[in-house]
N, C-alpha and C positions, 0 to 999 in steps of 0.2 A: 504494500500500500504506500503510495507516494505521500510526501508530506502534505501537499495540497489536499489530497483525499482525506487524510486524517483530520486536518483543520476543518474541512467542510463538514465532516461527520460530527465533529465535536460541536460546531456551531449549530447544526441541526438539533443535536441533543439539548443544547442550551435553549434554543428557540422553542422546542417542544415543551420544556419546563415552564417557560415564561408566557407562552402565547395565550393561554386561557386567562391568566391574571391580567394581561394587558388588554384583552377584549373587554373585560368588565371595567377596567380602569379608564378606557377610552370613553365609555358612556358617562361615567361619573365626572371625568375631566370636562367633557362637553357641557355638562350642566353647571360646572363651576367656572367656566372660562371667563365670564364677565362679572362674576360675583365679587362683591367688595371684600369678602374674606377669602378670596381664591387661594392665597398662599397657605393659609391655615388649613383650608379644606384639603389642599394637595398634600400637606404634611400628614394629615390623618390617612389619606389614601396610600402614602408611602409605606405605612405600617403593614399594608396587605401585600406588599411585593417582597418576597423572600430574597435575602442577600443584597438588596438594593443599597447603594451608597449615597447617591445624590439624585435629586429630581429637579427639573426646570422645564420651562416651555420656551419655544422660539418660533419665529416665522420662517417662511420658506427661503428667506435670504440670510438666515443665520443670526438675526437680531434676537437677543434674549428678551422675552416678554414677561417673565416672572422673576421672583427671587430665586436664588440657588438654595434648595431646601434639603436638609438632612433631618434625621429623626430628632436631633438635638438643637438645631439652629435654622433660622430663616435669614438668609443674607440678602437684605433688601438693596444693598449697594450694588448688586449685580444687575439690576434692571438696565436694559438698553445696551448691554455689552454686545460687541460684534464678535460672534463665534464662527464666522464664515470660514476662518482658516483652520478650524478643527478638522482632524482627519475624517471624522464621521460625516462631515458635510461636503466632502469632495464628490464631484460628479452629480449625476441626476438622482434626485430623491423621489421615491414614490409618494404621491399625494393621497394614497390610500394604503391602509394596512400597516404592517409591522416589519421592521428590518433591523438586523444586527450589524454593527460596524466591524471593521477590522480592529485587531488589538492595537492599542497605541499607549504611549506613556502619559500618565496623568500629570497635569501642570501642578497639582497640589503636593503630591508626595513621591513623584517619579516612579510609581508602581504601575505595572501593566493593567490596563482597564479595557472594558468593552462597553459601548453605549448602545442601548436599545432605543429606537425611534418609533413612536406610534403616531400616525397622522390622526388629526382630530377634525371632525366635520360638525357643522351645526345641524339643527333640525331639518333644514332645507337641503342638506347634503353639500353645503358649501365648505370649502377648505378653510379652517381657522388657523392651523399651525401644527407644530409637532410637540409632543410630549417626549422629553428625553430623560432617560434614567441611566446612570452610570453604575457599573458593577466592577468591583475589584476581582481580577482573575483568580486571586488567591483565595477568595471566599466562595467561589462557585463550586459546588460539589459535583464536578463532572468526572465520571469514571475514566480511568486510563484505558485507552484502546490498544489492544495487543495486535501488532502487525504480524500476521502469519504468512504474508505474501513475500516470497523470496525472489530476488531478482539480481542479475549480474550488473555490476557497476564498475566503470573504469575511470581512473583519474590520472591525468598527466602530472608529472612531478616537476622538479626544479629545472628550468631550461638550461641553466649552467651545467648541471650534471649530464643532461642528455647531450649537450654539445661536445662534451669531452669523453663520451661513452667509449669510443674505440681507441682512446689513448690509455685505457686502463684494462687490466686483466684480473680475473679472479685469483685470489691467493688462498691456498688451501688452509683452512682453519683447523683447530683442534677438534671441533665438533665434526667437521668433514671426515676426519680420520677415525672418528668413533660413531659414525652415523647409525650403524646397525644397533649398537648398544643404546644410543640416545633414543631412537624411535621405540625400541623395546621397552625401555623404562617408562616413557610417556604413555605408551599403550597400556601398560599395567596400571599406571596411576589414573588414567581416564576410565579404564574398565573396572577397576577394583577398589579405587580409593577416592572417588568422588570429585575428581578433577573434570570440570566441564568445559574449560576453555584453556588452551595452551598456545603460546606463541614462541616460535623458534627464531632466535637471532643467530643465524648461522655464522656470520663473519666474526662476531664477538663471542661466540661459544657460550651462550646463556639462553635460559628458557624462563618465561614468565608464566605462572600458573594461577588460575582461579579455581576455588573449590566450592562445592555446593553448600557445605556447612558454614562457609564464611565468604559469601559472594561479594561483599563490599570491599574486600582487601585482596591484594594479589601478592604473590611471593616470587622473588627472583632467585634463580639458582644458577650458579656457574657450573661448568661441565664436571668438575671434580665432585661437587655435591650430588649432581644428577646421576653420576655413575656409581655412587656408593649406595648399596642397598639399604643402609640405615635410613635412607630418605623415607622408606615406607613407614617408619615409626612416627614421622612427622604428619602423616595423613592417615586418619583412621580408615579402617576397612569399610567400604560402602559398595553395595551392588550397583551395577550400571543402571542409570535412571530410566524408569519405564516411560517417561515422557520425552526422552531424547528424540530428536528429529531424524537421526541416522542410527543405523544398527552398529553394534560394537564391531562387527566383522568388517565394516567399511573403513575403520580407522587405519589398519595397516595398508590398505589400498591407497588411501589418501597420502599417507606418509611416503609410500614408494614413489608417488608422483612428485612429491616435494623433492625427493632425492634427484629424480631425473631433471626437473627444472633447475635444480642447483648445479648439476654437473654437465648438462648438455652442451653448453657453450661457454667459452672463456670470457666473452665480452658481455653478452646478455645472459644474466643468470639470476637466480632467486637469492635475494639478500635476507628476507624475513618472510615467515609464513605463520598463519594461525588457523586454528580449528576450534569451533564452538559446536559441541555435540547437541546442545539444547535447541538452538535455532538453525543448526545445520549449515552455517555459513563458514566460508573459508576466506581468509585474507591473504593476499600475496603482494609483496613489494620487491621489485626487480632492481637490478643495478642501474637502470636508466632512471630510477626514482619513480617510475610509473607504478600505480597500485590497482589491484583488482579485488573486488568483493563478489564472491560467486557461490551459489548454492552447491553443496557437496555433490549432489547427483549430476548437476550440469558439469561440474569440474571433472568428474570421472568420465563423462561422455565426450569431452572435447578432444578433437584430433590434435596430434602434436603440431601439425602445421598451423593450427590456430595461434600457438605460442611463438613458434620460431620460423614459420614459413616453410614452404615445400623443400627448400634446400637442406633442411636439417631433419626432415622426416625420417630418413633411413637411419640416421645416427641414433635415434631414440627408440 
């Protein structure tokens, strides 16, 4: 799921929570629009809008028609302010219905906020103005959306590194010399000791590990630590997680592909690689500083010519 899809879905959830309240509010606001006690009436209405921070009214040109109202205060000095430069008033605004703004930074406290605009009509269906209500994003109880859609992404690296690519050659590291043992140890840690994310730094011969029982912290191990079987004392035994996106049997196949990408060419080679068994994503960073993030199944299906071109196909 792309970021814009996640944002759109969250905004739909917020709108769904607010829509019924706003429809009732619009009718009450219409009745109070020209009332001498309008601001006090609006303050009472604000109590019926969950999580609302501020309320005010404005015309279609962005001129504020009411005070700025919170549950605790009515700021009358805000009458007549020009709000036309506010992010939520950019572009064409609907003269009917309800709309949510993009997220923007509050002038008051520099926190992220979102504004809901409800158009208000009189009894003859003539447009009167907008009712605006600000919500702090930190207060809105919107559930986290889990993105289960995996996709391949590629990112170019530093142009300076790419420009000197063929002036450098891969230097064999200590991890390169102990590749079988390294992969064997990580396979056991991922399959039997709760490691769900591992990242290999081949050139510097170190590995970064994240474990299910302590996911907010990571541990860095140099090769000497990694090859010492005492390391299994540092990670309690844990069966392979039943919710992992890939099977345990796929891990050695992925590691073997890491090896080939590391050794196939002296100029274009794998510098770092990661595997997350929970979301099934693989990260690859090459000597040209280019990076790939690719689902494990797609990674295993890719032809070698995809990585190196047809001229290296026979070598791998």
